ChimeraX commands (.cxc) that place a marker at each C-alpha (Angstrom):
marker #1 position -62.67,-29.76,25.34 radius 0.5
marker #1 position -63.88,-28.23,22.09 radius 0.5
marker #1 position -63.44,-24.74,23.54 radius 0.5
marker #1 position -59.82,-25.47,24.50 radius 0.5
marker #1 position -59.05,-26.77,21.00 radius 0.5
marker #1 position -60.45,-23.58,19.51 radius 0.5
marker #1 position -58.31,-21.49,21.84 radius 0.5
marker #1 position -55.21,-23.50,20.89 radius 0.5
marker #1 position -56.02,-23.16,17.15 radius 0.5
marker #1 position -56.48,-19.42,17.49 radius 0.5
marker #1 position -53.18,-19.15,19.34 radius 0.5
marker #1 position -51.38,-21.12,16.63 radius 0.5
marker #1 position -52.91,-18.96,13.88 radius 0.5
marker #1 position -51.89,-15.81,15.77 radius 0.5
marker #1 position -48.35,-17.09,16.20 radius 0.5
marker #1 position -48.04,-18.03,12.52 radius 0.5
marker #1 position -49.45,-14.63,11.56 radius 0.5
marker #1 position -46.80,-12.91,13.65 radius 0.5
marker #1 position -44.06,-15.00,12.01 radius 0.5
marker #1 position -45.38,-14.19,8.53 radius 0.5
marker #1 position -45.53,-10.49,9.36 radius 0.5
marker #1 position -41.97,-10.65,10.63 radius 0.5
marker #1 position -40.76,-12.41,7.49 radius 0.5
marker #1 position -42.56,-9.90,5.31 radius 0.5
marker #1 position -40.99,-6.97,7.16 radius 0.5
marker #1 position -37.55,-8.61,6.87 radius 0.5
marker #1 position -37.95,-8.91,3.09 radius 0.5
marker #1 position -37.96,-12.71,3.04 radius 0.5
marker #1 position -40.80,-12.71,0.52 radius 0.5
marker #1 position -39.37,-9.91,-1.59 radius 0.5
marker #1 position -37.79,-10.76,-4.96 radius 0.5
marker #1 position -34.08,-11.55,-4.59 radius 0.5
marker #1 position -31.93,-8.54,-5.43 radius 0.5
marker #1 position -29.98,-8.97,-8.67 radius 0.5
marker #1 position -26.26,-8.43,-8.09 radius 0.5
marker #1 position -23.24,-8.42,-10.36 radius 0.5
marker #1 position -19.58,-8.62,-9.31 radius 0.5
marker #1 position -17.16,-6.20,-10.98 radius 0.5
marker #1 position -13.46,-6.69,-10.32 radius 0.5
marker #1 position -11.46,-3.63,-11.21 radius 0.5
marker #1 position -8.25,-1.73,-10.68 radius 0.5
marker #1 position -7.90,0.49,-7.63 radius 0.5
marker #1 position -7.63,3.62,-9.79 radius 0.5
marker #1 position -11.23,3.47,-11.02 radius 0.5
marker #1 position -12.36,3.18,-7.41 radius 0.5
marker #1 position -9.90,5.53,-5.66 radius 0.5
marker #1 position -10.49,8.24,-8.27 radius 0.5
marker #1 position -14.21,8.21,-7.49 radius 0.5
marker #1 position -15.16,7.39,-11.09 radius 0.5
marker #1 position -17.21,4.31,-10.21 radius 0.5
marker #1 position -19.17,6.17,-7.55 radius 0.5
marker #1 position -19.88,8.76,-10.23 radius 0.5
marker #1 position -21.11,6.50,-13.03 radius 0.5
marker #1 position -22.38,3.23,-11.49 radius 0.5
marker #1 position -25.61,4.60,-9.97 radius 0.5
marker #1 position -26.78,5.35,-13.54 radius 0.5
marker #1 position -26.21,1.74,-14.60 radius 0.5
marker #1 position -27.74,0.29,-11.43 radius 0.5
marker #1 position -30.83,2.44,-11.79 radius 0.5
marker #1 position -31.27,1.69,-15.50 radius 0.5
marker #1 position -31.02,-2.10,-15.15 radius 0.5
marker #1 position -32.28,-2.49,-11.55 radius 0.5
marker #1 position -29.13,-4.25,-10.41 radius 0.5
marker #1 position -26.59,-3.86,-7.63 radius 0.5
marker #1 position -22.91,-3.84,-8.65 radius 0.5
marker #1 position -20.53,-5.26,-6.06 radius 0.5
marker #1 position -17.13,-3.68,-6.71 radius 0.5
marker #1 position -13.90,-5.48,-5.84 radius 0.5
marker #1 position -11.07,-2.97,-6.32 radius 0.5
marker #1 position -7.60,-4.54,-6.43 radius 0.5
marker #1 position -4.61,-4.49,-8.75 radius 0.5
marker #1 position -5.41,-5.45,-12.35 radius 0.5
marker #1 position -3.52,-8.74,-12.08 radius 0.5
marker #1 position -5.50,-9.73,-9.00 radius 0.5
marker #1 position -8.75,-8.55,-10.61 radius 0.5
marker #1 position -8.11,-10.93,-13.52 radius 0.5
marker #1 position -7.09,-13.76,-11.18 radius 0.5
marker #1 position -10.35,-13.39,-9.22 radius 0.5
marker #1 position -12.26,-13.61,-12.49 radius 0.5
marker #1 position -10.23,-16.69,-13.50 radius 0.5
marker #1 position -11.42,-18.36,-10.30 radius 0.5
marker #1 position -15.00,-17.61,-11.38 radius 0.5
marker #1 position -15.60,-15.11,-8.59 radius 0.5
marker #1 position -16.51,-12.20,-10.88 radius 0.5
marker #1 position -18.89,-11.44,-13.73 radius 0.5
marker #1 position -16.96,-8.66,-15.47 radius 0.5
marker #1 position -13.52,-7.02,-15.26 radius 0.5
marker #1 position -12.47,-3.41,-15.82 radius 0.5
marker #1 position -8.68,-3.20,-15.81 radius 0.5
marker #1 position -5.64,-1.47,-17.28 radius 0.5
marker #1 position -3.03,-4.13,-17.94 radius 0.5
marker #1 position -3.15,-5.05,-21.66 radius 0.5
marker #1 position -0.27,-7.52,-21.38 radius 0.5
marker #1 position -2.29,-9.48,-18.79 radius 0.5
marker #1 position -5.69,-8.98,-20.42 radius 0.5
marker #1 position -4.68,-10.37,-23.82 radius 0.5
marker #1 position -3.80,-13.88,-22.53 radius 0.5
marker #1 position -6.89,-13.79,-20.27 radius 0.5
marker #1 position -9.10,-13.43,-23.35 radius 0.5
marker #1 position -6.93,-15.71,-25.49 radius 0.5
marker #1 position -7.37,-18.48,-22.91 radius 0.5
marker #1 position -11.14,-17.88,-23.17 radius 0.5
marker #1 position -11.62,-16.66,-19.61 radius 0.5
marker #1 position -12.83,-13.40,-21.10 radius 0.5
marker #1 position -15.61,-13.33,-23.66 radius 0.5
marker #1 position -14.21,-10.22,-25.38 radius 0.5
marker #1 position -12.14,-7.15,-24.57 radius 0.5
marker #1 position -13.35,-3.66,-25.44 radius 0.5
marker #1 position -11.29,-0.56,-24.85 radius 0.5
marker #1 position -13.16,2.10,-22.87 radius 0.5
marker #1 position -10.93,5.01,-21.89 radius 0.5
marker #1 position -7.36,6.05,-21.26 radius 0.5
marker #1 position -5.17,8.45,-19.35 radius 0.5
marker #1 position -1.47,8.55,-18.56 radius 0.5
marker #1 position 0.98,7.22,-16.08 radius 0.5
marker #1 position 3.30,9.82,-14.60 radius 0.5
marker #1 position 6.51,9.80,-12.60 radius 0.5
marker #1 position 6.12,11.71,-9.36 radius 0.5
marker #1 position 8.61,12.57,-6.67 radius 0.5
marker #1 position 9.86,15.25,-4.31 radius 0.5
marker #1 position 9.77,18.81,-5.65 radius 0.5
marker #1 position 13.55,19.02,-5.08 radius 0.5
marker #1 position 13.93,16.30,-7.75 radius 0.5
marker #1 position 17.42,15.07,-6.70 radius 0.5
marker #1 position 17.68,12.70,-9.68 radius 0.5
marker #1 position 16.78,15.37,-12.24 radius 0.5
marker #1 position 13.77,13.44,-13.58 radius 0.5
marker #1 position 12.10,16.60,-14.87 radius 0.5
marker #1 position 14.93,17.08,-17.39 radius 0.5
marker #1 position 14.60,13.56,-18.84 radius 0.5
marker #1 position 13.86,13.17,-22.54 radius 0.5
marker #1 position 11.65,10.10,-22.13 radius 0.5
marker #1 position 10.34,7.72,-19.46 radius 0.5
marker #1 position 13.26,5.32,-19.86 radius 0.5
marker #1 position 15.86,8.03,-19.29 radius 0.5
marker #1 position 13.85,9.29,-16.29 radius 0.5
marker #1 position 14.03,5.86,-14.68 radius 0.5
marker #1 position 17.72,5.57,-15.51 radius 0.5
marker #1 position 18.36,8.93,-13.79 radius 0.5
marker #1 position 16.67,7.60,-10.64 radius 0.5
marker #1 position 18.79,4.45,-10.73 radius 0.5
marker #1 position 22.03,6.33,-11.44 radius 0.5
marker #1 position 21.35,8.59,-8.45 radius 0.5
marker #1 position 20.17,5.71,-6.23 radius 0.5
marker #1 position 17.19,7.86,-5.29 radius 0.5
marker #1 position 14.48,6.15,-3.26 radius 0.5
marker #1 position 11.90,4.59,-5.59 radius 0.5
marker #1 position 8.71,2.85,-4.48 radius 0.5
marker #1 position 7.47,-0.08,-6.54 radius 0.5
marker #1 position 3.94,-1.31,-5.92 radius 0.5
marker #1 position 5.21,-4.85,-6.58 radius 0.5
marker #1 position 1.63,-6.15,-6.66 radius 0.5
marker #1 position 1.14,-7.20,-10.31 radius 0.5
marker #1 position -1.18,-4.24,-10.80 radius 0.5
marker #1 position -1.42,-2.47,-14.15 radius 0.5
marker #1 position 0.85,0.23,-12.74 radius 0.5
marker #1 position 3.40,-2.32,-11.55 radius 0.5
marker #1 position 3.34,-4.08,-14.93 radius 0.5
marker #1 position 3.97,-0.74,-16.64 radius 0.5
marker #1 position 6.78,0.12,-14.22 radius 0.5
marker #1 position 8.56,-3.16,-14.95 radius 0.5
marker #1 position 8.15,-2.56,-18.69 radius 0.5
marker #1 position 9.87,0.81,-18.32 radius 0.5
marker #1 position 12.75,-0.74,-16.37 radius 0.5
marker #1 position 13.04,-3.38,-19.09 radius 0.5
marker #1 position 13.33,-0.61,-21.68 radius 0.5
marker #1 position 16.33,0.78,-19.80 radius 0.5
marker #1 position 18.14,-2.56,-19.82 radius 0.5
marker #1 position 18.28,-2.48,-16.02 radius 0.5
marker #1 position 17.07,-5.32,-13.79 radius 0.5
marker #1 position 15.21,-4.29,-10.59 radius 0.5
marker #1 position 16.26,-7.58,-8.97 radius 0.5
marker #1 position 19.82,-6.22,-8.90 radius 0.5
marker #1 position 18.92,-2.87,-7.32 radius 0.5
marker #1 position 20.01,-1.85,-3.85 radius 0.5
marker #1 position 18.02,-0.68,-0.84 radius 0.5
marker #1 position 16.93,2.49,-2.66 radius 0.5
marker #1 position 14.42,0.37,-4.63 radius 0.5
marker #1 position 11.59,-0.54,-2.26 radius 0.5
marker #1 position 8.86,-3.07,-3.00 radius 0.5
marker #1 position 5.90,-1.90,-0.95 radius 0.5
marker #1 position 3.07,-4.20,-2.03 radius 0.5
marker #1 position 0.52,-1.42,-1.58 radius 0.5
marker #1 position -2.29,0.12,-3.60 radius 0.5
marker #1 position -1.72,3.36,-5.50 radius 0.5
marker #1 position -3.14,5.73,-2.91 radius 0.5
marker #1 position -1.11,4.17,-0.10 radius 0.5
marker #1 position 2.02,4.18,-2.27 radius 0.5
marker #1 position 1.62,7.89,-2.99 radius 0.5
marker #1 position 1.20,8.57,0.72 radius 0.5
marker #1 position 4.39,6.59,1.41 radius 0.5
marker #1 position 6.21,8.52,-1.32 radius 0.5
marker #1 position 5.26,11.72,0.49 radius 0.5
marker #1 position 6.54,10.39,3.81 radius 0.5
marker #1 position 9.81,9.10,2.35 radius 0.5
marker #1 position 10.24,11.84,-0.27 radius 0.5
marker #1 position 10.54,9.11,-2.84 radius 0.5
marker #1 position 9.85,8.68,-6.54 radius 0.5
marker #1 position 7.14,6.39,-7.86 radius 0.5
marker #1 position 5.07,5.68,-10.95 radius 0.5
marker #1 position 1.39,6.54,-10.65 radius 0.5
marker #1 position -1.73,6.56,-12.75 radius 0.5
marker #1 position -2.82,10.17,-13.10 radius 0.5
marker #1 position -6.42,9.49,-12.03 radius 0.5
marker #1 position -5.42,8.46,-8.52 radius 0.5
marker #1 position -2.79,11.18,-8.28 radius 0.5
marker #1 position -5.13,13.99,-9.32 radius 0.5
marker #1 position -7.88,12.65,-7.03 radius 0.5
marker #1 position -5.68,12.81,-3.89 radius 0.5
marker #1 position -3.28,15.55,-5.01 radius 0.5
marker #1 position -4.11,17.94,-2.14 radius 0.5
marker #1 position -3.14,15.29,0.43 radius 0.5
marker #1 position 0.36,14.50,-0.90 radius 0.5
marker #1 position 3.49,16.57,-1.41 radius 0.5
marker #1 position 5.06,14.62,-4.28 radius 0.5
marker #1 position 4.68,16.40,-7.61 radius 0.5
marker #1 position 4.41,15.33,-11.23 radius 0.5
marker #1 position 7.88,15.44,-12.74 radius 0.5
marker #1 position 7.52,13.54,-16.01 radius 0.5
marker #1 position 4.59,12.64,-18.30 radius 0.5
marker #1 position 3.64,12.77,-22.01 radius 0.5
marker #1 position 5.56,9.77,-23.30 radius 0.5
marker #1 position 4.01,7.07,-25.49 radius 0.5
marker #1 position 5.40,4.52,-23.04 radius 0.5
marker #1 position 3.21,6.07,-20.33 radius 0.5
marker #1 position -0.06,5.56,-22.20 radius 0.5
marker #1 position -2.62,3.91,-19.90 radius 0.5
marker #1 position -5.51,2.01,-21.55 radius 0.5
marker #1 position -8.56,0.75,-19.63 radius 0.5
marker #1 position -10.69,-2.09,-21.02 radius 0.5
marker #1 position -13.82,-4.02,-20.05 radius 0.5
marker #1 position -13.97,-7.83,-20.23 radius 0.5
marker #1 position -17.08,-9.93,-19.47 radius 0.5
marker #1 position -16.23,-13.32,-17.97 radius 0.5
marker #1 position -16.86,-16.24,-20.34 radius 0.5
marker #1 position -19.70,-18.49,-19.06 radius 0.5
marker #1 position -18.11,-21.45,-20.89 radius 0.5
marker #1 position -15.30,-21.23,-18.33 radius 0.5
marker #1 position -17.44,-19.98,-15.44 radius 0.5
marker #1 position -21.02,-21.26,-15.70 radius 0.5
marker #1 position -22.15,-19.11,-12.78 radius 0.5
marker #1 position -21.03,-15.88,-14.46 radius 0.5
marker #1 position -23.91,-13.48,-15.08 radius 0.5
marker #1 position -23.17,-13.00,-18.77 radius 0.5
marker #1 position -26.45,-11.18,-19.41 radius 0.5
marker #1 position -25.69,-8.33,-17.04 radius 0.5
marker #1 position -21.95,-8.41,-17.74 radius 0.5
marker #1 position -22.61,-7.93,-21.46 radius 0.5
marker #1 position -25.18,-5.22,-20.71 radius 0.5
marker #1 position -22.58,-3.49,-18.53 radius 0.5
marker #1 position -19.95,-3.62,-21.28 radius 0.5
marker #1 position -22.40,-2.24,-23.85 radius 0.5
marker #1 position -23.53,0.46,-21.44 radius 0.5
marker #1 position -19.93,1.40,-20.60 radius 0.5
marker #1 position -19.02,2.08,-24.24 radius 0.5
marker #1 position -22.30,3.79,-25.12 radius 0.5
marker #1 position -22.08,7.48,-26.13 radius 0.5
marker #1 position -24.04,8.62,-23.05 radius 0.5
marker #1 position -21.72,6.82,-20.63 radius 0.5
marker #1 position -18.59,7.95,-22.46 radius 0.5
marker #1 position -19.84,11.53,-22.13 radius 0.5
marker #1 position -20.36,10.88,-18.42 radius 0.5
marker #1 position -16.80,9.56,-18.07 radius 0.5
marker #1 position -15.39,12.56,-19.96 radius 0.5
marker #1 position -17.22,14.95,-17.66 radius 0.5
marker #1 position -15.67,13.55,-14.49 radius 0.5
marker #1 position -13.07,15.82,-12.89 radius 0.5
marker #1 position -11.18,16.05,-9.61 radius 0.5
marker #1 position -9.20,19.04,-8.41 radius 0.5
marker #1 position -9.54,20.75,-11.78 radius 0.5
marker #1 position -8.34,17.81,-13.85 radius 0.5
marker #1 position -10.19,15.48,-16.22 radius 0.5
marker #1 position -9.21,11.99,-15.09 radius 0.5
marker #1 position -10.23,9.72,-17.97 radius 0.5
marker #1 position -10.51,10.19,-21.73 radius 0.5
marker #1 position -12.95,7.93,-23.61 radius 0.5
marker #1 position -11.57,6.15,-26.67 radius 0.5
marker #1 position -14.10,3.33,-27.05 radius 0.5
marker #1 position -15.32,2.23,-30.43 radius 0.5
marker #1 position -18.97,1.32,-29.74 radius 0.5
marker #1 position -19.96,-2.08,-31.23 radius 0.5
marker link #1:1,2 radius 0.2
marker link #1:2,3 radius 0.2
marker link #1:3,4 radius 0.2
marker link #1:4,5 radius 0.2
marker link #1:5,6 radius 0.2
marker link #1:6,7 radius 0.2
marker link #1:7,8 radius 0.2
marker link #1:8,9 radius 0.2
marker link #1:9,10 radius 0.2
marker link #1:10,11 radius 0.2
marker link #1:11,12 radius 0.2
marker link #1:12,13 radius 0.2
marker link #1:13,14 radius 0.2
marker link #1:14,15 radius 0.2
marker link #1:15,16 radius 0.2
marker link #1:16,17 radius 0.2
marker link #1:17,18 radius 0.2
marker link #1:18,19 radius 0.2
marker link #1:19,20 radius 0.2
marker link #1:20,21 radius 0.2
marker link #1:21,22 radius 0.2
marker link #1:22,23 radius 0.2
marker link #1:23,24 radius 0.2
marker link #1:24,25 radius 0.2
marker link #1:25,26 radius 0.2
marker link #1:26,27 radius 0.2
marker link #1:27,28 radius 0.2
marker link #1:28,29 radius 0.2
marker link #1:29,30 radius 0.2
marker link #1:30,31 radius 0.2
marker link #1:31,32 radius 0.2
marker link #1:32,33 radius 0.2
marker link #1:33,34 radius 0.2
marker link #1:34,35 radius 0.2
marker link #1:35,36 radius 0.2
marker link #1:36,37 radius 0.2
marker link #1:37,38 radius 0.2
marker link #1:38,39 radius 0.2
marker link #1:39,40 radius 0.2
marker link #1:40,41 radius 0.2
marker link #1:41,42 radius 0.2
marker link #1:42,43 radius 0.2
marker link #1:43,44 radius 0.2
marker link #1:44,45 radius 0.2
marker link #1:45,46 radius 0.2
marker link #1:46,47 radius 0.2
marker link #1:47,48 radius 0.2
marker link #1:48,49 radius 0.2
marker link #1:49,50 radius 0.2
marker link #1:50,51 radius 0.2
marker link #1:51,52 radius 0.2
marker link #1:52,53 radius 0.2
marker link #1:53,54 radius 0.2
marker link #1:54,55 radius 0.2
marker link #1:55,56 radius 0.2
marker link #1:56,57 radius 0.2
marker link #1:57,58 radius 0.2
marker link #1:58,59 radius 0.2
marker link #1:59,60 radius 0.2
marker link #1:60,61 radius 0.2
marker link #1:61,62 radius 0.2
marker link #1:62,63 radius 0.2
marker link #1:63,64 radius 0.2
marker link #1:64,65 radius 0.2
marker link #1:65,66 radius 0.2
marker link #1:66,67 radius 0.2
marker link #1:67,68 radius 0.2
marker link #1:68,69 radius 0.2
marker link #1:69,70 radius 0.2
marker link #1:70,71 radius 0.2
marker link #1:71,72 radius 0.2
marker link #1:72,73 radius 0.2
marker link #1:73,74 radius 0.2
marker link #1:74,75 radius 0.2
marker link #1:75,76 radius 0.2
marker link #1:76,77 radius 0.2
marker link #1:77,78 radius 0.2
marker link #1:78,79 radius 0.2
marker link #1:79,80 radius 0.2
marker link #1:80,81 radius 0.2
marker link #1:81,82 radius 0.2
marker link #1:82,83 radius 0.2
marker link #1:83,84 radius 0.2
marker link #1:84,85 radius 0.2
marker link #1:85,86 radius 0.2
marker link #1:86,87 radius 0.2
marker link #1:87,88 radius 0.2
marker link #1:88,89 radius 0.2
marker link #1:89,90 radius 0.2
marker link #1:90,91 radius 0.2
marker link #1:91,92 radius 0.2
marker link #1:92,93 radius 0.2
marker link #1:93,94 radius 0.2
marker link #1:94,95 radius 0.2
marker link #1:95,96 radius 0.2
marker link #1:96,97 radius 0.2
marker link #1:97,98 radius 0.2
marker link #1:98,99 radius 0.2
marker link #1:99,100 radius 0.2
marker link #1:100,101 radius 0.2
marker link #1:101,102 radius 0.2
marker link #1:102,103 radius 0.2
marker link #1:103,104 radius 0.2
marker link #1:104,105 radius 0.2
marker link #1:105,106 radius 0.2
marker link #1:106,107 radius 0.2
marker link #1:107,108 radius 0.2
marker link #1:108,109 radius 0.2
marker link #1:109,110 radius 0.2
marker link #1:110,111 radius 0.2
marker link #1:111,112 radius 0.2
marker link #1:112,113 radius 0.2
marker link #1:113,114 radius 0.2
marker link #1:114,115 radius 0.2
marker link #1:115,116 radius 0.2
marker link #1:116,117 radius 0.2
marker link #1:117,118 radius 0.2
marker link #1:118,119 radius 0.2
marker link #1:119,120 radius 0.2
marker link #1:120,121 radius 0.2
marker link #1:121,122 radius 0.2
marker link #1:122,123 radius 0.2
marker link #1:123,124 radius 0.2
marker link #1:124,125 radius 0.2
marker link #1:125,126 radius 0.2
marker link #1:126,127 radius 0.2
marker link #1:127,128 radius 0.2
marker link #1:128,129 radius 0.2
marker link #1:129,130 radius 0.2
marker link #1:130,131 radius 0.2
marker link #1:131,132 radius 0.2
marker link #1:132,133 radius 0.2
marker link #1:133,134 radius 0.2
marker link #1:134,135 radius 0.2
marker link #1:135,136 radius 0.2
marker link #1:136,137 radius 0.2
marker link #1:137,138 radius 0.2
marker link #1:138,139 radius 0.2
marker link #1:139,140 radius 0.2
marker link #1:140,141 radius 0.2
marker link #1:141,142 radius 0.2
marker link #1:142,143 radius 0.2
marker link #1:143,144 radius 0.2
marker link #1:144,145 radius 0.2
marker link #1:145,146 radius 0.2
marker link #1:146,147 radius 0.2
marker link #1:147,148 radius 0.2
marker link #1:148,149 radius 0.2
marker link #1:149,150 radius 0.2
marker link #1:150,151 radius 0.2
marker link #1:151,152 radius 0.2
marker link #1:152,153 radius 0.2
marker link #1:153,154 radius 0.2
marker link #1:154,155 radius 0.2
marker link #1:155,156 radius 0.2
marker link #1:156,157 radius 0.2
marker link #1:157,158 radius 0.2
marker link #1:158,159 radius 0.2
marker link #1:159,160 radius 0.2
marker link #1:160,161 radius 0.2
marker link #1:161,162 radius 0.2
marker link #1:162,163 radius 0.2
marker link #1:163,164 radius 0.2
marker link #1:164,165 radius 0.2
marker link #1:165,166 radius 0.2
marker link #1:166,167 radius 0.2
marker link #1:167,168 radius 0.2
marker link #1:168,169 radius 0.2
marker link #1:169,170 radius 0.2
marker link #1:170,171 radius 0.2
marker link #1:171,172 radius 0.2
marker link #1:172,173 radius 0.2
marker link #1:173,174 radius 0.2
marker link #1:174,175 radius 0.2
marker link #1:175,176 radius 0.2
marker link #1:176,177 radius 0.2
marker link #1:177,178 radius 0.2
marker link #1:178,179 radius 0.2
marker link #1:179,180 radius 0.2
marker link #1:180,181 radius 0.2
marker link #1:181,182 radius 0.2
marker link #1:182,183 radius 0.2
marker link #1:183,184 radius 0.2
marker link #1:184,185 radius 0.2
marker link #1:185,186 radius 0.2
marker link #1:186,187 radius 0.2
marker link #1:187,188 radius 0.2
marker link #1:188,189 radius 0.2
marker link #1:189,190 radius 0.2
marker link #1:190,191 radius 0.2
marker link #1:191,192 radius 0.2
marker link #1:192,193 radius 0.2
marker link #1:193,194 radius 0.2
marker link #1:194,195 radius 0.2
marker link #1:195,196 radius 0.2
marker link #1:196,197 radius 0.2
marker link #1:197,198 radius 0.2
marker link #1:198,199 radius 0.2
marker link #1:199,200 radius 0.2
marker link #1:200,201 radius 0.2
marker link #1:201,202 radius 0.2
marker link #1:202,203 radius 0.2
marker link #1:203,204 radius 0.2
marker link #1:204,205 radius 0.2
marker link #1:205,206 radius 0.2
marker link #1:206,207 radius 0.2
marker link #1:207,208 radius 0.2
marker link #1:208,209 radius 0.2
marker link #1:209,210 radius 0.2
marker link #1:210,211 radius 0.2
marker link #1:211,212 radius 0.2
marker link #1:212,213 radius 0.2
marker link #1:213,214 radius 0.2
marker link #1:214,215 radius 0.2
marker link #1:215,216 radius 0.2
marker link #1:216,217 radius 0.2
marker link #1:217,218 radius 0.2
marker link #1:218,219 radius 0.2
marker link #1:219,220 radius 0.2
marker link #1:220,221 radius 0.2
marker link #1:221,222 radius 0.2
marker link #1:222,223 radius 0.2
marker link #1:223,224 radius 0.2
marker link #1:224,225 radius 0.2
marker link #1:225,226 radius 0.2
marker link #1:226,227 radius 0.2
marker link #1:227,228 radius 0.2
marker link #1:228,229 radius 0.2
marker link #1:229,230 radius 0.2
marker link #1:230,231 radius 0.2
marker link #1:231,232 radius 0.2
marker link #1:232,233 radius 0.2
marker link #1:233,234 radius 0.2
marker link #1:234,235 radius 0.2
marker link #1:235,236 radius 0.2
marker link #1:236,237 radius 0.2
marker link #1:237,238 radius 0.2
marker link #1:238,239 radius 0.2
marker link #1:239,240 radius 0.2
marker link #1:240,241 radius 0.2
marker link #1:241,242 radius 0.2
marker link #1:242,243 radius 0.2
marker link #1:243,244 radius 0.2
marker link #1:244,245 radius 0.2
marker link #1:245,246 radius 0.2
marker link #1:246,247 radius 0.2
marker link #1:247,248 radius 0.2
marker link #1:248,249 radius 0.2
marker link #1:249,250 radius 0.2
marker link #1:250,251 radius 0.2
marker link #1:251,252 radius 0.2
marker link #1:252,253 radius 0.2
marker link #1:253,254 radius 0.2
marker link #1:254,255 radius 0.2
marker link #1:255,256 radius 0.2
marker link #1:256,257 radius 0.2
marker link #1:257,258 radius 0.2
marker link #1:258,259 radius 0.2
marker link #1:259,260 radius 0.2
marker link #1:260,261 radius 0.2
marker link #1:261,262 radius 0.2
marker link #1:262,263 radius 0.2
marker link #1:263,264 radius 0.2
marker link #1:264,265 radius 0.2
marker link #1:265,266 radius 0.2
marker link #1:266,267 radius 0.2
marker link #1:267,268 radius 0.2
marker link #1:268,269 radius 0.2
marker link #1:269,270 radius 0.2
marker link #1:270,271 radius 0.2
marker link #1:271,272 radius 0.2
marker link #1:272,273 radius 0.2
marker link #1:273,274 radius 0.2
marker link #1:274,275 radius 0.2
marker link #1:275,276 radius 0.2
marker link #1:276,277 radius 0.2
marker link #1:277,278 radius 0.2
marker link #1:278,279 radius 0.2
marker link #1:279,280 radius 0.2
marker link #1:280,281 radius 0.2
view
């Protein structure tokens, strides 16, 4: 009887040992990986900028950044629902009330580039001869040339609607030539190529995929086309689960001289995509 009990005990110990080894190999006893959620505009992702700079941050602070790339409006909405730790977006008119309503702890500018009007090289509306962005849009409307609107509350869509407002024209009254596509920037540019249509784009996405599309830059260099990117940590008073420590570290790292130099060095297809203009705290 005693011998059988010993055999059973040994078997149990062996089984438990195997389970423990399995758990150890699976990482169950390893320290939980620290993760931070960054919601951001599609342009910082599609341009490849985040893939270029984030490994430096992750390595320095031993953290994994989970990127959710959507339109700026959606990025801010996700943060409002407490499903993000920090936001990097380019829609000042949406960011200001976000911070004012205390969903954002603060808002620091990081970098900028331009929006540009692109379209078919034949340029049937004569956009290239426009004197400013407003007149370029009016030329498109006057010619009823096909125009693609992202219609997704992204920073680009917000800017597009601001330009239409400056013309005194109302997109809700436009005919079939004005198409609301509800797509991201890369997909919209691909559609513009297929339909030989005009659209408004951020230059980072356009330069990043330029070899794959046939639409060309027709108008840029207008103050109305200025495109500011800012970083906003989510306020833990509104979202107690927000990782304010790493979000604040990320914001400070993003506007540090070393990171700004890294951003300035990033190019695609011979073009610098972003221009730092942060004022480090």
